[in-house]
Backbone and ligand atoms as CSV (ligand in chain L), in Angstrom:
chain,resi,resn,atom,element,x,y,z
A,1,MET,N,N,142.159,107.886,110.091
A,1,MET,CA,C,141.981,106.531,109.472
A,1,MET,C,C,143.006,106.017,108.399
A,2,LEU,N,N,143.246,104.698,108.510
A,2,LEU,CA,C,144.215,104.162,107.698
A,2,LEU,C,C,143.863,104.344,106.131
A,3,LYS,N,N,144.940,104.372,105.366
A,3,LYS,CA,C,144.778,104.568,104.002
A,3,LYS,C,C,144.000,103.283,103.393
A,4,LYS,N,N,144.352,102.161,103.902
A,4,LYS,CA,C,143.774,100.906,103.539
A,4,LYS,C,C,142.390,100.850,104.047
A,5,GLU,N,N,141.938,101.406,105.045
A,5,GLU,CA,C,140.459,101.534,105.437
A,5,GLU,C,C,139.853,102.346,104.642
A,6,LYS,N,N,140.314,103.524,104.362
A,6,LYS,CA,C,139.812,104.451,103.334
A,6,LYS,C,C,139.424,103.864,102.079
A,7,GLU,N,N,140.263,102.921,101.463
A,7,GLU,CA,C,140.154,102.386,100.222
A,7,GLU,C,C,138.855,101.449,100.289
A,8,LYS,N,N,138.847,100.816,101.397
A,8,LYS,CA,C,137.658,99.794,101.664
A,8,LYS,C,C,136.379,100.598,101.636
A,9,TYR,N,N,136.266,101.576,102.247
A,9,TYR,CA,C,134.943,102.275,102.259
A,9,TYR,C,C,134.742,102.985,100.841
A,10,LYS,N,N,135.818,103.421,100.179
A,10,LYS,CA,C,135.601,104.065,98.992
A,10,LYS,C,C,135.114,102.973,98.066
A,11,GLU,N,N,135.707,101.763,98.180
A,11,GLU,CA,C,135.059,100.694,97.270
A,11,GLU,C,C,133.686,100.456,97.558
A,12,LYS,N,N,133.139,100.373,98.888
A,12,LYS,CA,C,131.859,100.095,99.157
A,12,LYS,C,C,131.066,101.307,98.536
A,13,LEU,N,N,131.441,102.562,98.734
A,13,LEU,CA,C,130.601,103.809,98.297
A,13,LEU,C,C,130.549,103.586,96.859
A,14,LEU,N,N,131.513,103.245,96.079
A,14,LEU,CA,C,131.509,103.247,94.580
A,14,LEU,C,C,130.530,102.056,94.173
A,15,LYS,N,N,130.562,100.965,94.909
A,15,LYS,CA,C,129.781,99.925,94.522
A,15,LYS,C,C,128.295,100.137,94.687
A,16,ARG,N,N,128.005,100.894,95.786
A,16,ARG,CA,C,126.624,101.401,96.046
A,16,ARG,C,C,126.185,102.288,94.946
A,17,LYS,N,N,126.940,103.268,94.784
A,17,LYS,CA,C,126.671,104.317,93.585
A,17,LYS,C,C,126.543,103.605,92.239
A,18,GLU,N,N,127.191,102.422,91.978
A,18,GLU,CA,C,126.999,101.812,90.719
A,18,GLU,C,C,125.743,101.170,90.753
A,19,GLU,N,N,125.229,100.547,91.835
A,19,GLU,CA,C,124.017,99.936,91.950
A,19,GLU,C,C,122.723,100.983,91.596
A,20,ILE,N,N,122.914,102.155,92.283
A,20,ILE,CA,C,121.911,103.149,92.049
A,20,ILE,C,C,121.995,103.728,90.588
A,21,THR,N,N,123.287,103.787,90.066
A,21,THR,CA,C,123.157,104.455,88.720
A,21,THR,C,C,122.834,103.276,87.677
A,22,ASN,N,N,122.979,102.138,87.958
A,22,ASN,CA,C,122.535,101.143,86.987
A,22,ASN,C,C,121.071,101.181,87.011
A,23,LYS,N,N,120.371,101.178,88.244
A,23,LYS,CA,C,118.963,101.344,88.256
A,23,LYS,C,C,118.590,102.630,87.591
A,24,LEU,N,N,119.336,103.659,87.685
A,24,LEU,CA,C,118.913,104.897,86.854
A,24,LEU,C,C,118.911,104.534,85.330
A,25,SER,N,N,119.991,104.020,84.988
A,25,SER,CA,C,120.017,103.598,83.414
A,25,SER,C,C,118.941,102.774,83.008
A,26,GLU,N,N,118.539,101.849,83.999
A,26,GLU,CA,C,117.366,100.847,83.613
A,26,GLU,C,C,116.064,101.689,83.562
A,27,VAL,N,N,116.001,102.676,84.403
A,27,VAL,CA,C,114.585,103.521,84.376
A,27,VAL,C,C,114.716,104.344,82.981
A,28,TYR,N,N,116.008,104.810,82.705
A,28,TYR,CA,C,116.175,105.567,81.515
A,28,TYR,C,C,115.832,104.888,80.316
A,29,ASN,N,N,116.434,103.664,80.319
A,29,ASN,CA,C,116.247,102.561,79.096
A,29,ASN,C,C,114.684,102.147,78.993
A,30,GLN,N,N,114.062,102.158,80.006
A,30,GLN,CA,C,112.641,101.776,79.960
A,30,GLN,C,C,111.779,102.933,79.158
A,31,SER,N,N,112.069,104.233,79.604
A,31,SER,CA,C,111.523,105.226,79.080
A,31,SER,C,C,111.847,105.714,77.844
A,32,LYS,N,N,113.069,105.654,77.497
A,32,LYS,CA,C,113.553,106.057,76.254
A,32,LYS,C,C,114.753,105.217,75.719
A,33,GLU,N,N,114.666,104.839,74.379
A,33,GLU,CA,C,115.823,104.045,73.960
A,33,GLU,C,C,117.009,104.596,73.830
A,34,VAL,N,N,118.085,104.216,74.500
A,34,VAL,CA,C,119.321,104.896,74.648
A,34,VAL,C,C,120.456,103.861,74.848
A,35,GLU,N,N,121.585,104.271,74.401
A,35,GLU,CA,C,122.623,103.267,74.622
A,35,GLU,C,C,123.051,103.328,76.098
A,36,SER,N,N,123.485,102.052,76.700
A,36,SER,CA,C,123.810,101.966,78.073
A,36,SER,C,C,125.165,102.768,78.196
A,37,GLY,N,N,125.414,103.328,79.318
A,37,GLY,CA,C,126.570,103.944,79.648
A,37,GLY,C,C,126.220,105.588,79.637
A,38,ILE,N,N,125.151,105.843,78.888
A,38,ILE,CA,C,124.982,107.318,78.707
A,38,ILE,C,C,124.410,107.928,80.028
A,39,ALA,N,N,123.503,107.002,80.553
A,39,ALA,CA,C,123.025,107.499,81.992
A,39,ALA,C,C,123.936,107.763,82.956
A,40,GLN,N,N,125.050,106.808,82.924
A,40,GLN,CA,C,126.135,107.057,83.993
A,40,GLN,C,C,126.760,108.483,83.717
A,41,ASP,N,N,127.016,108.705,82.471
A,41,ASP,CA,C,127.655,109.940,81.992
A,41,ASP,C,C,126.775,110.911,82.412
A,42,LEU,N,N,125.575,110.783,82.297
A,42,LEU,CA,C,124.515,111.954,82.722
A,42,LEU,C,C,124.702,112.270,84.164
A,43,VAL,N,N,124.726,111.137,84.946
A,43,VAL,CA,C,124.733,111.287,86.407
A,43,VAL,C,C,126.058,111.937,86.966
A,44,ASP,N,N,127.132,111.779,86.269
A,44,ASP,CA,C,128.263,112.495,86.385
A,44,ASP,C,C,128.156,114.020,86.164
A,45,LYS,N,N,127.241,114.405,85.263
A,45,LYS,CA,C,127.096,115.748,85.011
A,45,LYS,C,C,125.785,116.151,85.553
A,46,ALA,N,N,125.544,115.971,86.748
A,46,ALA,CA,C,124.205,116.102,87.460
A,46,ALA,C,C,123.725,117.619,87.378
A,47,GLU,N,N,124.518,118.492,87.039
A,47,GLU,CA,C,124.109,119.801,87.110
A,47,GLU,C,C,123.086,120.165,85.969
A,48,SER,N,N,123.129,119.395,84.920
A,48,SER,CA,C,122.156,119.674,83.842
A,48,SER,C,C,120.756,119.305,84.101
A,49,SER,N,N,119.780,120.117,83.674
A,49,SER,CA,C,118.463,119.808,84.000
A,49,SER,C,C,118.043,118.632,83.383
A,50,TYR,N,N,118.603,118.148,82.284
A,50,TYR,CA,C,118.363,116.994,81.461
A,50,TYR,C,C,118.514,115.718,82.532
A,51,THR,N,N,119.626,115.870,83.252
A,51,THR,CA,C,119.951,114.783,84.116
A,51,THR,C,C,118.897,114.660,85.501
A,52,LYS,N,N,118.734,115.933,85.944
A,52,LYS,CA,C,117.860,116.013,87.003
A,52,LYS,C,C,116.543,115.301,86.895
A,53,GLU,N,N,116.076,115.444,85.514
A,53,GLU,CA,C,114.919,114.727,85.182
A,53,GLU,C,C,114.888,113.328,85.444
A,54,PHE,N,N,116.047,112.768,85.124
A,54,PHE,CA,C,116.069,111.393,85.289
A,54,PHE,C,C,116.388,111.070,86.823
A,55,LEU,N,N,117.017,111.917,87.481
A,55,LEU,CA,C,117.280,111.622,88.947
A,55,LEU,C,C,116.071,111.748,89.632
A,56,LEU,N,N,114.940,112.423,89.148
A,56,LEU,CA,C,113.566,112.658,89.629
A,56,LEU,C,C,112.948,111.410,89.624
A,57,SER,N,N,113.210,110.515,88.698
A,57,SER,CA,C,112.491,109.166,88.372
A,57,SER,C,C,113.041,108.302,89.401
A,58,LEU,N,N,114.139,108.457,90.142
A,58,LEU,CA,C,114.577,107.624,91.306
A,58,LEU,C,C,113.550,108.172,92.483
A,59,SER,N,N,113.729,106.973,93.272
A,59,SER,CA,C,113.037,107.318,94.682
A,59,SER,C,C,113.734,108.352,95.344
A,60,HIS,N,N,113.026,109.011,96.214
A,60,HIS,CA,C,113.674,110.108,97.058
A,60,HIS,C,C,114.871,109.439,97.923
A,61,THR,N,N,114.665,108.240,98.475
A,61,THR,CA,C,115.771,107.692,99.221
A,61,THR,C,C,117.088,107.490,98.256
A,62,GLU,N,N,116.859,107.070,97.126
A,62,GLU,CA,C,117.946,106.754,96.243
A,62,GLU,C,C,118.791,108.153,95.906
A,63,ARG,N,N,117.848,108.855,95.429
A,63,ARG,CA,C,118.597,110.381,95.083
A,63,ARG,C,C,119.312,110.835,96.293
A,64,LYS,N,N,118.761,110.898,97.500
A,64,LYS,CA,C,119.388,111.269,98.647
A,64,LYS,C,C,120.768,110.507,98.911
A,65,GLN,N,N,120.481,109.326,98.821
A,65,GLN,CA,C,121.695,108.401,98.959
A,65,GLN,C,C,122.888,108.758,97.911
A,66,LEU,N,N,122.545,108.926,96.757
A,66,LEU,CA,C,123.426,109.075,95.612
A,66,LEU,C,C,124.213,110.350,96.058
A,67,PHE,N,N,123.517,111.435,96.406
A,67,PHE,CA,C,124.138,112.654,96.967
A,67,PHE,C,C,125.054,112.343,98.067
A,68,LEU,N,N,124.507,111.703,99.028
A,68,LEU,CA,C,125.368,111.361,100.223
A,68,LEU,C,C,126.703,110.666,99.846
A,69,ILE,N,N,126.507,109.701,98.970
A,69,ILE,CA,C,127.770,108.848,98.555
A,69,ILE,C,C,128.771,109.826,97.880
A,70,ASP,N,N,128.260,110.665,96.978
A,70,ASP,CA,C,129.217,111.614,96.506
A,70,ASP,C,C,129.912,112.504,97.532
A,71,GLU,N,N,129.304,113.050,98.398
A,71,GLU,CA,C,129.678,113.775,99.439
A,71,GLU,C,C,130.879,113.019,100.179
A,72,ALA,N,N,130.429,111.818,100.579
A,72,ALA,CA,C,131.292,110.891,101.280
A,72,ALA,C,C,132.571,110.688,100.423
A,73,LEU,N,N,132.336,110.589,99.269
A,73,LEU,CA,C,133.729,110.181,98.345
A,73,LEU,C,C,134.499,111.505,98.450
A,74,LYS,N,N,133.892,112.676,98.250
A,74,LYS,CA,C,134.680,113.848,98.462
A,74,LYS,C,C,135.399,114.004,99.609
A,75,ARG,N,N,134.778,113.490,100.839
A,75,ARG,CA,C,135.498,113.499,102.084
A,75,ARG,C,C,136.534,112.784,102.157
A,76,ILE,N,N,136.417,111.465,101.490
A,76,ILE,CA,C,137.585,110.549,101.548
A,76,ILE,C,C,138.811,111.331,100.805
A,77,GLU,N,N,138.556,112.084,99.851
A,77,GLU,CA,C,139.719,112.647,99.101
A,77,GLU,C,C,140.266,113.660,100.118
A,78,LYS,N,N,139.332,114.517,100.660
A,78,LYS,CA,C,139.995,115.485,101.605
A,78,LYS,C,C,140.458,114.897,103.017
A,79,SER,N,N,140.325,113.689,103.211
A,79,SER,CA,C,140.821,113.019,104.398
A,79,SER,C,C,140.067,113.409,105.662
A,80,ASP,N,N,138.572,113.818,105.444
A,80,ASP,CA,C,137.901,114.091,106.785
A,80,ASP,C,C,136.856,113.084,106.728
A,81,TYR,N,N,136.834,112.091,106.004
A,81,TYR,CA,C,135.876,110.978,106.064
A,81,TYR,C,C,135.896,110.236,107.452
A,82,SER,N,N,134.783,109.797,108.023
A,82,SER,CA,C,134.720,109.179,109.283
A,82,SER,C,C,134.626,110.259,110.407
A,83,ILE,N,N,134.595,111.480,110.097
A,83,ILE,CA,C,134.314,112.552,110.978
A,83,ILE,C,C,133.026,113.181,110.873
A,84,CYS,N,N,132.467,113.257,112.046
A,84,CYS,CA,C,130.960,113.803,111.901
A,84,CYS,C,C,130.898,115.034,111.416
A,85,GLN,N,N,130.126,115.485,110.470
A,85,GLN,CA,C,130.119,116.823,109.816
A,85,GLN,C,C,129.237,117.829,110.918
A,86,MET,N,N,128.662,117.265,111.912
A,86,MET,CA,C,128.122,118.191,112.835
A,86,MET,C,C,128.868,118.507,113.943
A,87,CYS,N,N,129.262,117.418,114.748
A,87,CYS,CA,C,130.019,117.695,116.075
A,87,CYS,C,C,131.576,117.432,115.952
A,88,SER,N,N,131.902,117.055,114.803
A,88,SER,CA,C,133.528,116.722,114.387
A,88,SER,C,C,134.095,115.634,115.332
A,89,LYS,N,N,133.179,114.685,115.775
A,89,LYS,CA,C,133.736,113.447,116.444
A,89,LYS,C,C,133.989,112.404,115.474
A,90,GLU,N,N,134.621,111.507,115.815
A,90,GLU,CA,C,134.938,110.336,115.012
A,90,GLU,C,C,133.665,109.472,115.070
A,91,ILE,N,N,133.314,109.109,113.689
A,91,ILE,CA,C,131.841,108.276,113.561
A,91,ILE,C,C,132.333,106.737,113.903
A,92,ASN,N,N,131.555,106.170,114.692
A,92,ASN,CA,C,131.685,104.739,115.127
A,92,ASN,C,C,131.781,103.794,113.834
A,93,LYS,N,N,132.929,102.970,113.910
A,93,LYS,CA,C,133.185,102.016,112.759
A,93,LYS,C,C,132.043,101.111,112.372
A,94,LYS,N,N,131.273,100.810,113.225
A,94,LYS,CA,C,130.264,99.794,113.079
A,94,LYS,C,C,129.186,100.552,112.149
A,95,ARG,N,N,129.074,101.670,112.609
A,95,ARG,CA,C,128.037,102.499,111.760
A,95,ARG,C,C,128.382,102.872,110.445
A,96,LEU,N,N,129.721,103.083,110.251
A,96,LEU,CA,C,130.398,103.256,108.793
A,96,LEU,C,C,130.138,102.114,107.956
A,97,ASN,N,N,130.420,100.919,108.652
A,97,ASN,CA,C,130.283,99.698,107.815
A,97,ASN,C,C,128.914,99.430,107.365
A,98,ALA,N,N,127.907,99.814,108.244
A,98,ALA,CA,C,126.599,99.583,107.841
A,98,ALA,C,C,125.872,100.744,106.967
A,99,VAL,N,N,126.452,101.917,107.202
A,99,VAL,CA,C,126.038,103.125,106.410
A,99,VAL,C,C,127.161,103.981,105.963
A,100,PRO,N,N,127.988,103.394,105.009
A,100,PRO,CA,C,129.327,104.050,104.655
A,100,PRO,C,C,129.192,105.659,104.054
A,101,TRP,N,N,128.028,106.012,103.851
A,101,TRP,CA,C,127.791,107.295,103.160
A,101,TRP,C,C,127.327,108.158,104.183
A,102,THR,N,N,127.243,107.891,105.511
A,102,THR,CA,C,126.699,108.881,106.343
A,102,THR,C,C,127.574,109.959,106.796
A,103,PRO,N,N,127.053,111.098,106.882
A,103,PRO,CA,C,127.787,112.240,107.216
A,103,PRO,C,C,127.861,112.649,108.609
A,104,TYR,N,N,127.022,111.835,109.320
A,104,TYR,CA,C,126.795,112.099,110.969
A,104,TYR,C,C,127.116,110.991,111.796
A,105,CYS,N,N,127.592,111.300,112.944
A,105,CYS,CA,C,127.500,110.148,113.973
A,105,CYS,C,C,126.096,109.820,114.445
A,106,ILE,N,N,125.977,108.796,115.163
A,106,ILE,CA,C,124.629,108.302,115.520
A,106,ILE,C,C,123.765,109.305,116.288
A,107,ASP,N,N,124.502,109.908,117.159
A,107,ASP,CA,C,123.732,111.110,118.168
A,107,ASP,C,C,123.276,112.208,117.193
A,108,CYS,N,N,124.036,112.684,116.232
A,108,CYS,CA,C,123.765,113.972,115.371
A,108,CYS,C,C,122.679,113.415,114.429
A,109,GLN,N,N,122.795,112.235,113.973
A,109,GLN,CA,C,121.768,111.608,113.107
A,109,GLN,C,C,120.356,111.654,113.759
A,110,GLN,N,N,120.311,111.106,115.041
A,110,GLN,CA,C,119.133,111.160,115.714
A,110,GLN,C,C,118.449,112.543,116.026
A,111,LYS,N,N,119.411,113.499,116.358
A,111,LYS,CA,C,119.006,114.788,116.540
A,111,LYS,C,C,118.426,115.407,115.219
A,112,GLU,N,N,119.046,115.104,114.073
A,112,GLU,CA,C,118.642,115.597,112.815
A,112,GLU,C,C,117.208,115.022,112.488
A,113,GLU,N,N,117.093,113.933,112.629
A,113,GLU,CA,C,115.808,113.084,112.411
A,113,GLU,C,C,114.571,113.654,113.145
A,114,GLU,N,N,114.944,113.944,114.537
A,114,GLU,CA,C,113.900,114.574,115.436
A,114,GLU,C,C,113.499,115.911,114.943
A,115,GLU,N,N,114.492,116.660,114.577
A,115,GLU,CA,C,114.412,118.032,114.057
A,115,GLU,C,C,113.406,118.072,112.750
A,116,SER,N,N,113.933,117.123,111.877
A,116,SER,CA,C,113.237,117.102,110.651
A,116,SER,C,C,111.662,116.501,110.647
A,117,PHE,N,N,111.634,115.722,111.674
A,117,PHE,CA,C,110.159,115.129,112.048
A,117,PHE,C,C,109.474,116.339,112.612
A,118,GLU,N,N,109.905,117.085,113.391
A,118,GLU,CA,C,109.350,118.264,114.113
A,118,GLU,C,C,108.829,119.259,113.057
A,119,SER,N,N,109.760,119.583,112.152
A,119,SER,CA,C,109.513,120.643,111.251
A,119,SER,C,C,108.450,120.182,110.105
A,120,SER,N,N,108.543,118.847,109.967
A,120,SER,CA,C,107.467,118.340,109.089
A,120,SER,C,C,106.026,118.227,109.642
A,121,SER,N,N,106.022,117.991,110.954
A,121,SER,CA,C,104.655,117.761,111.520
A,121,SER,C,C,104.099,118.894,111.855
A,122,SER,N,N,104.770,120.162,111.871
A,122,SER,CA,C,104.159,121.316,112.268
A,122,SER,C,C,103.414,122.161,111.085
L,1,ZN,ZN,ZN,128.021,114.057,115.667
């Protein structure tokens, strides 16, 4: 992938991350009075149990997305972004544009969803 393209995806990822963390700080501000910006700082230090408490106030989807975004940002740095983490094939560009934080190609994603559905229904 071209450096220029990677920058584009990185921007998208950071923007989405910001949206989620902004929402997080809103939740935080609603529950406790605190200066803005602190929540963002807490998200950066997600290993503290204090932060996890706030992350828990986000919906499951958002928390998962935040995690996937961080993982995708790491992959951009390591230059294996756009490579499926399951089958090592290139992920379709259209898919990356729609879901820039996805770690899997469409085939593997479907397989994964089927499996998690099966395990949760049993
Ligand atoms: Zn795959």
